N, C-alpha and C positions, 0 to 999 in steps of 0.2 A: 503494499499500499504506499510505503514511503517512496518507492520508485514512481508510482503514478503521481503522487503530490509533486515530486521534483519535475516530472514531465509537464504537469499543469502550470508549474511556475516558470517554464521555459527553459529548463535545463536540457540542452541538446545531447549531452552525454548520457543522461538518463533515458532519453527517447531512443538512443542507439542501443542501450541495454535492453529496453523494453522490446524493441524490434527483434533483437537477437534471441530474446527469450521466447517470443511467440511466433516467429516467422515460419517455423516448421509446421505448427499447428494450422496456421492460416493457409499455407501452401497445400497441406494434405486435404483440407476441406475443399479448397478450390479445385484441386486435381480431381477429387472424387466427384464433384459436381459438374466440372467442365470438361473432364476427360481429355485434357491436353496439357502437356508440360508448358508449352508456350503460353496458353491462355491462363494457366495457374500462375505462372510467373508474372504475367501482366496484372492479374487480380491481386496478387500479393502486394505489388507496388501501389496499386490503386487503393487497396484496403488501408494500407499504412498511411497513405496520404490523407485519406478520409479520417483516420484515427488522429493523425497529427492536427488536422484542422478542427476537429470536434472534441478533442480530449477534454476541453474545458467544460463540456456539457455532461461528462460522465459524473454520475453521482453514486458513490459507493452505497449509500443508504438504500438505493433502488435495486441493487444486485451486484453480483460479482463482476470484476473486470472481464473475466473470460467470457461470461455470458453476453456481455455488451459486445465484445470482439467477435464472438460467434455470430451474433445477430447482424452486425455490420457485414461480416464475410458472407454469410448465407444470403442476405438481401442483395449484396453486390453481385453474387454469382447468379442468383435467380433473375435479376435484371439483365445481366449480360447474356444469359441464355435466351431470355425473352427476345432481346434485341437481335441476336444472331440465329436464333432457332437451332441451337446446338442440341444434339441428342447424346445422351451419355451411353457409351458402349463400355461395359465393364470388362471386356477382354483385357484392357490395359491395366486394370487394377487387381488382377489376380494375385500378384505378389502381396498386395495389401490385405487380401482376404486371409491369407495365411498368417498374417501378423495378429489377427484377432483370435484369442483363444477360443471364443464361442464357435468358431468355424472348424478348428483343428480336429481331425478324425472323424467328422460328421458328414463330409461331403464326399460322396463317391464319384459323382460326375460334376466337377466344378464348373465345366462349360455350360451344363444345363442350368445351374444356379445362375451364373452370369447372364444367360439369355433370358431367364425368367425375370431377373432384376431389371434388365434393360427394357422390358416391356411394361414395367410399372409406370404410372403417371408421375409427373414431377412432384406432385403433392405427396404421393406415397413414397417415392424414392428418397426425398429429402429426409423424412422421418426415419427411414431405415438407415440412411448414412449417419444421421445425428445419434441415433440410438445404438446401432451395432458397430459402426466404424469408430465413433468417438465415445461411446459408452455413456452418453448423457442421460440424465433422469427425465422423467416426463415433465416435471416443472421447468427444467432448464430448456427443453425443446419448446414448450409452450411459450416461454418468455422470448426465446430467439425468434420464433415464427409469429409471435403476437397472436396466438390462438389459445383457446381454452384447453385445459389439460384433458378434458373429456374428448375433445377433437383429436388430440395427439393419440390417446388411447384407441379411438375408433379407427384412425388412419393406420396405426400399427397393426391392429387386429385385421383390418381389411387387406393390408399388404401381406401379412403372414397367411391369410386365408388364400389370397390369390397365388402366392408362391407355392403353397401346398398343392393347390389344384393344378398349377402349371407343372410341377415336379412329380405329380401323382403320388404324393407321400401322405402318410397319416399324420395327424396333428403332432404326435410325439416325435416324429422322425424328420420334421422340418429342420434344415441346418440353422435357421435363425430361430432361436427359442426365446420367447418372452419370459423375463424373470421380474419379479416385483422389485421396484426400485423407487 
């Protein structure tokens, strides 16, 4: 929190430290949502430019800095996708799938899972990315997307149901399993 206050006071070294602390997180979200290393790199720069310009509006009493940063990143990526009509192809994120413990040992046909995920709507895909790739809670996802927690839960349930149907798996065998959080 001291780092944030120093940034808000105009300390450029503190902002550089903030950038280095969170750049990988922002890049990963952008890459998962935009499906392009170049697009993710551009988004990283644009997100941190927006953070730099609006850091004075961040209020710790309203939530964690990471939640505020996630929201800026997700909104930027959604806007960018809307403008360019990009579609996410999860073929290029298969190495990231293996990083998440919830996927390890559960997916016999990873390509089928990737194809099923790529067919989800943007609304369903973003909650899957935030929940399963970043491990965020319902409340954090709700705050980032500015939607009620109930909507987060229903979108996740619909996404999981759709994935089970696409993959022809029973509810207990879906590679993405919902856990209370």
